[in-house]
C-alpha positions as CSV (number, residue, x, y, z in Angstrom):
1,M,-8.9,-23.7,20.2
2,K,-7.0,-21.1,18.2
3,V,-7.1,-20.2,14.5
4,L,-3.7,-19.6,12.9
5,K,-3.4,-18.1,9.5
6,F,-0.2,-18.1,7.4
7,G,0.4,-15.9,4.4
8,G,2.1,-16.8,1.2
9,T,5.6,-15.6,2.3
10,S,5.3,-17.7,5.5
11,I,4.9,-20.9,3.4
12,G,6.8,-19.7,0.3
13,S,9.3,-22.6,0.3
14,A,9.8,-26.1,1.7
15,E,11.9,-24.8,4.5
16,R,9.2,-22.2,5.5
17,M,6.5,-24.9,5.4
18,Q,8.6,-27.0,7.7
19,S,9.0,-24.1,10.1
20,V,5.2,-23.4,10.0
21,A,4.5,-27.0,10.8
22,G,6.7,-26.6,13.9
23,L,4.7,-23.5,15.0
24,V,1.3,-25.1,14.6
25,C,2.2,-28.5,16.1
26,N,2.5,-27.0,19.6
27,G,0.4,-29.4,21.6
28,S,-2.7,-27.3,21.4
29,Q,-5.7,-27.9,19.1
30,N,-5.5,-25.5,16.2
31,I,-7.3,-24.6,13.0
32,V,-4.7,-23.6,10.4
33,V,-5.6,-21.4,7.4
34,L,-3.1,-21.2,4.6
35,S,-2.7,-18.8,1.7
36,A,-1.2,-19.8,-1.7
37,M,2.6,-20.1,-1.7
38,S,4.1,-16.7,-2.5
39,G,4.1,-15.9,-6.2
40,T,1.5,-18.6,-7.1
41,T,-1.6,-16.4,-7.3
42,N,0.2,-13.9,-9.6
43,S,1.3,-16.7,-11.9
44,L,-2.3,-18.1,-12.0
45,I,-3.6,-14.6,-12.8
46,E,-1.0,-14.4,-15.6
47,I,-2.2,-17.8,-16.9
48,C,-5.8,-16.5,-16.9
49,N,-4.8,-13.3,-18.8
50,Y,-3.3,-15.5,-21.6
51,L,-6.4,-17.6,-21.7
52,Y,-8.7,-14.6,-22.0
53,K,-6.6,-13.6,-25.1
54,G,-6.8,-17.1,-26.5
55,N,-3.0,-17.5,-26.3
56,Y,-2.9,-21.1,-25.2
57,C,0.8,-21.5,-25.8
58,G,1.6,-18.6,-23.5
59,A,-0.7,-20.1,-20.8
60,L,0.9,-23.6,-21.1
61,E,4.4,-22.1,-20.8
62,I,3.5,-20.4,-17.5
63,I,1.7,-23.5,-16.3
64,S,4.8,-25.7,-16.9
65,S,7.1,-23.2,-15.2
66,L,4.9,-23.0,-12.1
67,E,4.6,-26.8,-12.0
68,G,8.4,-27.0,-12.1
69,K,8.7,-24.8,-9.1
70,Y,6.3,-26.9,-7.2
71,N,8.2,-30.1,-8.0
72,I,11.4,-28.5,-6.6
73,T,9.5,-27.7,-3.4
74,L,8.1,-31.2,-3.3
75,N,11.6,-32.8,-3.4
76,A,12.9,-30.6,-0.7
77,L,9.8,-30.9,1.6
78,Y,9.5,-34.6,2.1
79,S,11.9,-37.2,3.4
80,L,10.1,-40.4,2.3
81,Q,9.9,-41.4,-1.3
82,E,6.4,-42.7,-0.8
83,T,5.3,-39.2,0.2
84,K,7.1,-37.7,-2.7
85,D,5.4,-40.0,-5.1
86,E,2.0,-39.3,-3.7
87,A,2.6,-35.5,-3.8
88,A,3.8,-35.8,-7.4
89,Q,0.6,-37.5,-8.4
90,L,-1.5,-34.9,-6.6
91,L,0.4,-32.0,-8.2
92,K,0.1,-33.6,-11.6
93,S,-3.7,-33.8,-11.2
94,H,-3.9,-30.1,-10.2
95,F,-1.8,-28.9,-13.1
96,D,-3.5,-31.2,-15.6
97,Y,-6.8,-29.7,-14.4
98,I,-5.4,-26.2,-15.1
99,R,-4.2,-27.2,-18.5
100,S,-7.8,-28.5,-19.4
101,F,-8.9,-24.9,-19.5
102,T,-6.8,-24.2,-22.6
103,K,-9.3,-26.0,-24.8
104,D,-12.6,-24.1,-24.3
105,V,-14.1,-20.7,-24.0
106,F,-12.7,-18.9,-21.0
107,T,-14.9,-16.8,-18.7
108,E,-14.7,-15.3,-15.2
109,I,-16.1,-18.6,-13.7
110,E,-13.1,-20.5,-15.1
111,E,-10.7,-17.8,-13.9
112,K,-11.9,-18.2,-10.3
113,I,-11.5,-21.9,-10.5
114,I,-7.9,-21.6,-11.7
115,I,-7.0,-18.9,-9.1
116,A,-8.4,-21.2,-6.3
117,Q,-5.8,-23.8,-7.2
118,G,-3.1,-21.9,-5.4
119,E,-4.7,-22.4,-1.9
120,L,-5.6,-26.0,-2.8
121,L,-2.0,-26.8,-3.8
122,S,-0.5,-25.3,-0.6
123,T,-2.8,-27.1,1.7
124,T,-2.3,-30.4,-0.2
125,L,1.4,-30.2,0.2
126,F,1.2,-29.2,3.8
127,Q,-1.3,-31.9,4.7
128,L,1.0,-34.5,3.2
129,Y,3.9,-33.1,5.3
130,L,1.8,-33.4,8.5
131,N,0.9,-37.0,7.5
132,E,4.6,-37.8,7.0
133,K,5.3,-36.5,10.4
134,E,2.4,-38.5,11.8
135,V,0.5,-35.4,13.0
136,D,-3.2,-36.1,13.8
137,S,-4.7,-33.7,11.3
138,L,-7.7,-33.2,9.0
139,L,-7.8,-31.3,5.7
140,I,-11.1,-29.4,5.3
141,S,-11.9,-27.9,2.0
142,A,-12.9,-24.3,2.3
143,L,-15.2,-24.9,-0.7
144,D,-17.3,-27.0,1.6
145,V,-17.6,-24.6,4.5
146,I,-17.1,-21.0,3.3
147,K,-20.1,-19.6,1.3
148,T,-21.2,-16.1,0.3
149,D,-24.8,-14.8,-0.1
150,I,-26.6,-13.0,-2.8
151,N,-24.7,-9.8,-2.0
152,G,-21.3,-11.5,-2.0
153,E,-21.0,-11.3,1.7
154,P,-20.0,-14.3,3.9
155,D,-23.0,-16.4,5.0
156,V,-21.9,-16.6,8.7
157,V,-24.8,-18.9,9.7
158,Y,-23.9,-21.4,7.0
159,I,-20.2,-21.2,7.8
160,A,-20.7,-21.8,11.5
161,D,-23.0,-24.7,10.9
162,K,-20.6,-26.4,8.4
163,I,-17.3,-25.9,10.3
164,N,-18.7,-26.9,13.7
165,K,-20.4,-30.0,12.3
166,I,-17.1,-31.2,10.7
167,I,-15.2,-30.6,14.0
168,R,-17.9,-32.4,16.0
169,N,-17.9,-35.4,13.6
170,D,-14.1,-35.6,13.7
171,A,-13.4,-34.4,17.2
172,G,-10.0,-34.7,18.9
173,R,-7.8,-33.9,16.0
174,K,-4.8,-31.7,16.8
175,I,-4.8,-29.8,13.5
176,Y,-7.7,-28.8,11.3
177,L,-6.3,-27.5,8.0
178,T,-8.1,-25.4,5.4
179,Q,-7.6,-22.8,2.7
180,G,-7.9,-19.1,3.0
181,F,-9.4,-16.8,0.4
182,I,-11.5,-19.3,-1.6
183,C,-15.2,-20.1,-1.2
184,R,-18.3,-20.8,-3.1
185,N,-20.9,-18.3,-4.0
186,L,-24.7,-18.5,-3.7
187,Y,-24.9,-20.5,-6.9
188,G,-22.3,-23.1,-5.8
189,E,-19.6,-21.7,-8.1
190,V,-16.0,-21.5,-7.0
191,D,-15.4,-17.9,-5.9
192,N,-13.1,-15.9,-3.5
193,L,-13.1,-13.3,-0.8
194,Q,-10.9,-10.9,-2.9
195,R,-7.3,-10.0,-2.2
196,G,-6.3,-10.4,1.4
197,G,-9.2,-12.8,1.9
198,S,-7.1,-15.3,3.8
199,D,-7.2,-13.0,6.8
200,Y,-11.0,-12.8,6.4
201,T,-11.3,-16.6,6.2
202,A,-9.4,-16.9,9.5
203,S,-11.5,-14.3,11.2
204,L,-14.8,-15.8,9.9
205,I,-13.7,-19.3,11.1
206,G,-12.5,-17.9,14.4
207,A,-15.9,-16.3,15.0
208,A,-17.7,-19.5,13.9
209,V,-15.9,-21.7,16.4
210,N,-15.7,-19.0,19.1
211,A,-11.9,-19.4,19.1
212,E,-9.7,-18.4,22.0
213,E,-7.5,-16.3,19.7
214,I,-7.0,-15.6,16.0
215,Q,-3.3,-15.4,14.9
216,I,-2.3,-13.8,11.7
217,W,1.3,-14.8,10.8
218,T,3.2,-12.8,8.3
219,D,6.8,-11.7,7.7
220,I,6.5,-8.5,9.9
221,D,6.7,-8.4,13.7
222,G,3.3,-6.8,14.2
223,M,1.8,-3.6,13.1
224,H,4.3,-0.7,13.2
225,N,3.6,2.9,14.3
226,S,4.5,4.1,10.7
227,D,5.5,2.8,7.3
228,P,9.0,1.2,7.8
229,R,9.6,1.5,4.1
230,I,9.5,5.3,4.4
231,V,10.2,6.1,8.1
232,E,13.4,4.9,9.8
233,K,13.3,3.2,13.3
234,T,9.6,2.5,13.4
235,Q,8.4,0.4,16.3
236,P,5.8,-2.5,16.5
237,I,2.7,-1.6,18.5
238,P,2.2,-4.1,21.4
239,F,-1.6,-3.4,21.8
240,L,-4.3,-1.9,19.6
241,H,-8.0,-1.5,20.0
242,F,-10.2,-3.2,17.4
243,E,-11.2,0.3,16.1
244,E,-7.7,1.5,15.9
245,A,-6.6,-1.6,14.0
246,A,-9.5,-1.3,11.6
247,E,-8.6,2.3,10.8
248,L,-4.9,1.5,10.2
249,A,-5.8,-1.5,8.1
250,Y,-8.2,0.5,5.9
251,F,-5.9,3.5,5.5
252,G,-2.7,1.7,4.4
253,A,-1.2,-0.7,7.0
254,K,-0.6,-3.7,4.7
255,I,0.0,-6.3,7.4
256,L,-3.7,-6.9,8.0
257,H,-6.7,-6.9,5.7
258,P,-9.5,-4.5,6.8
259,T,-12.3,-7.1,6.6
260,C,-10.5,-9.3,9.2
261,I,-11.4,-7.0,12.1
262,L,-15.2,-7.0,12.1
263,P,-16.0,-10.8,12.8
264,A,-13.4,-10.8,15.6
265,K,-14.6,-7.6,17.0
266,L,-18.3,-8.6,17.0
267,N,-17.4,-11.8,18.8
268,N,-14.7,-10.2,21.1
269,I,-12.0,-12.6,19.9
270,P,-8.4,-11.2,20.2
271,V,-6.4,-11.0,17.0
272,R,-2.6,-11.4,17.3
273,L,-0.2,-10.4,14.5
274,L,3.0,-12.4,14.6
275,N,6.1,-12.9,12.5
276,T,7.0,-16.4,11.2
277,M,10.6,-15.2,10.7
278,Q,10.8,-14.1,14.4
279,P,8.2,-16.2,16.2
280,E,9.6,-15.2,19.6
281,A,8.7,-11.5,18.9
282,Q,5.7,-10.1,20.9
283,G,3.9,-8.8,17.8
284,T,0.6,-6.9,18.1
285,M,-2.4,-7.9,20.1
286,I,-5.8,-6.4,18.9
287,S,-8.6,-6.5,21.4
288,T,-10.9,-4.2,23.4
289,H,-7.8,-2.8,25.2
290,C,-7.2,0.9,24.6
291,E,-4.4,3.0,26.1
292,K,-6.2,6.3,27.0
293,G,-4.9,9.5,25.4
294,K,-2.2,7.8,23.4
295,I,-1.5,8.3,19.7
296,E,-0.6,4.8,18.4
297,A,0.3,5.0,14.7
298,V,0.2,6.8,11.4
299,A,-0.7,5.2,8.1
300,A,-0.9,6.4,4.5
301,K,-3.3,5.4,1.7
302,D,-2.2,6.0,-1.9
303,G,-4.0,6.5,-5.1
304,I,-6.6,8.9,-3.8
305,I,-8.8,11.2,-6.0
306,A,-10.4,14.3,-4.5
307,I,-13.7,15.6,-6.0
308,K,-15.1,19.0,-5.0
309,I,-18.7,19.9,-5.9
310,K,-19.2,23.6,-5.6
311,S,-22.7,24.9,-5.8
312,G,-24.6,28.0,-4.7
313,R,-27.7,25.9,-4.6
314,M,-26.3,23.8,-1.7
315,L,-27.1,26.6,0.8
316,L,-30.1,25.4,2.8
317,A,-30.9,22.9,0.0
318,H,-32.9,19.9,1.3
319,G,-31.7,16.6,-0.2
320,F,-28.5,18.0,-1.9
321,L,-26.1,15.6,-0.2
322,R,-28.4,12.7,-0.8
323,K,-28.4,13.4,-4.5
324,V,-24.6,13.6,-4.5
325,F,-24.1,10.4,-2.6
326,E,-26.6,8.6,-4.9
327,V,-24.2,9.2,-7.8
328,F,-21.4,7.3,-6.0
329,E,-23.9,4.6,-5.0
330,L,-25.0,4.2,-8.6
331,Y,-21.4,3.4,-9.7
332,Q,-20.6,1.3,-6.5
333,T,-17.7,3.6,-5.6
334,P,-17.0,4.0,-1.9
335,I,-16.1,7.4,-0.3
336,D,-13.1,7.6,2.1
337,M,-13.3,11.2,3.3
338,I,-15.9,13.9,3.2
339,T,-15.9,17.6,4.2
340,T,-18.8,20.1,3.7
341,S,-19.4,23.8,3.7
342,E,-22.3,26.0,2.9
343,V,-21.4,26.2,-0.8
344,G,-19.8,22.8,-1.5
345,V,-18.8,19.4,-0.6
346,S,-15.4,17.6,-1.1
347,V,-15.1,13.8,-1.1
348,T,-12.3,11.3,-1.8
349,I,-12.4,8.0,-3.6
350,D,-9.7,5.4,-4.3
351,N,-11.3,3.6,-7.3
352,P,-11.0,5.5,-10.6
353,K,-13.0,2.9,-12.6
354,H,-16.1,5.1,-13.0
355,L,-14.5,8.5,-12.5
356,D,-15.6,9.9,-15.9
357,E,-19.2,8.8,-15.4
358,I,-19.2,10.2,-11.8
359,I,-17.9,13.6,-12.9
360,H,-20.5,13.7,-15.7
361,D,-23.4,13.0,-13.4
362,L,-22.1,15.4,-10.7
363,K,-22.0,18.3,-13.0
364,Q,-25.8,18.7,-12.8
365,F,-25.3,19.9,-9.2
366,G,-22.4,22.4,-9.6
367,T,-18.9,23.1,-10.7
368,I,-16.6,20.0,-10.3
369,T,-12.9,20.1,-9.4
370,V,-10.8,16.9,-9.5
371,D,-7.4,16.4,-7.8
372,K,-5.5,13.2,-8.6
373,N,-2.4,11.6,-7.1
374,M,-3.4,12.4,-3.6
375,V,-2.7,10.5,-0.3
376,I,-4.7,10.2,2.9
377,I,-2.5,10.4,6.0
378,C,-4.3,8.8,8.9
379,V,-3.3,9.4,12.6
380,V,-4.8,6.7,14.9
381,G,-5.1,6.4,18.6
382,D,-7.4,7.3,21.5
383,L,-8.5,10.7,20.1
384,P,-11.8,11.9,21.6
385,Y,-12.4,15.6,21.5
386,E,-12.1,15.9,25.3
387,N,-8.3,15.2,25.0
388,E,-6.9,18.7,24.9
389,G,-4.0,19.7,22.6
390,F,-3.5,16.6,20.5
391,Q,-5.2,18.2,17.5
392,A,-2.8,21.1,17.6
393,K,0.2,18.8,18.0
394,I,-0.8,16.7,14.9
395,V,-1.6,19.7,12.7
396,G,1.6,21.5,13.9
397,A,3.7,18.6,12.6
398,L,2.4,19.3,9.1
399,H,2.7,23.1,9.3
400,Q,5.1,23.2,6.3
401,L,2.8,21.1,4.0
402,P,-0.3,22.1,2.0
403,I,-3.3,20.2,3.3
404,R,-6.2,19.7,0.9
405,M,-8.8,18.2,3.4
406,I,-9.0,17.4,7.1
407,S,-11.5,14.9,8.5
408,Y,-12.1,14.7,12.3
409,G,-15.0,13.8,14.5
410,G,-16.4,10.8,12.6
411,S,-14.4,8.5,14.9
412,D,-12.8,8.8,18.3
413,Y,-9.8,6.9,16.9
414,N,-8.8,8.8,13.7
415,I,-7.8,12.1,12.2
416,S,-7.2,12.1,8.5
417,F,-5.4,14.6,6.2
418,L,-5.4,14.7,2.4
419,I,-2.1,15.8,0.8
420,H,-0.4,15.4,-2.5
421,E,1.6,12.2,-3.0
422,K,4.9,14.2,-3.5
423,D,4.5,15.3,0.2
424,K,3.9,11.8,1.6
425,K,7.4,11.0,2.7
426,Q,7.9,14.4,4.4
427,A,4.5,14.1,6.1
428,L,5.1,10.6,7.5
429,N,8.6,11.6,8.8
430,A,7.4,14.8,10.3
431,L,4.5,13.1,12.2
432,S,6.8,10.3,13.4
433,N,9.3,12.8,14.7
434,V,6.7,14.8,16.6
435,L,4.5,12.0,17.8
436,F,6.9,9.2,18.5
437,N,10.4,10.5,18.8
């Protein structure tokens, strides 16, 4: 059994849904995970923004516009009038439900319910299409099988128990269909796995059923060795190690959500990245395979803030770093990079939400310097220190650029550089020329 996840662009129209149906109905037994149709989640968020402000007319206008788009999709998707009528009734019930929130006090709980409608709509339409084509399929609500714990992390024991019980009780189906992204929390409320959560859903389900393979279908033919929006003639990477893929996903490769890697890695389930627009393309296979001594790719993470804490008291000071890190823990702000010296420590963060409070609290330890509009450039491959010369090659490619920080040694798969955002394009092209061309 394989798990196949399709993003919003892959099912963004009636034609694309029909193509996806052709891909999943391949004679094998598959679990299919769908995102919301492209543009839907943004529209639902816009509706929620109007509702928070009490602008019910604005919300109703967006709801009607979105419903109109779905009705156009409906008419193009199905051949039988009977299916069109059934789909129209189901769509009406979903959009009437969304409209019901324009009459009461609006909170985050209602917001998550509304946003969940995107995935519920896409799977409803897709299931009806499979029914029309007489495909033996079962629609499973992710709200019945995906649950998070008190820390907001997936309850993997619960997920495995629920999904396997459903499959055992309804064995033999060719297609099991469910929603990505959405779930319930510890209190039974509708919740979600945050942006990119459909990848996470697929990986969690793949781990729960011990899938043969997890396939992530997007509109790109695999993970590329650099950003194709900035660097010309980039190439898809045929094979990546789990650790390499995790580094690339975290440091800017948009094709894959970082959380997707861990469940697959822990259960040694290969993850294949494929392109719905070019299904014949090889894509990228992520597994335990690693090509020794090879630099695979470069990625860039924008919106980085560097914070330097300079203090003479750091010299031989027991517990200094612990106190610094406790400030970031207090404000639930993760650190990306860290470098230290005898008189100071520099860290980077990508979330400015509590920056003022963090700086205020850090000032008790020393002099604080903040650099904004920075970028982390991440070079990924098989990079243990025993491999001679690759460090000089990488640094040499950037010899004309000022480098704020360098991080190496925390992983055998990653060297990271912090530069100013104005130098990003030059850095990516220089690295690509030296490393890949």
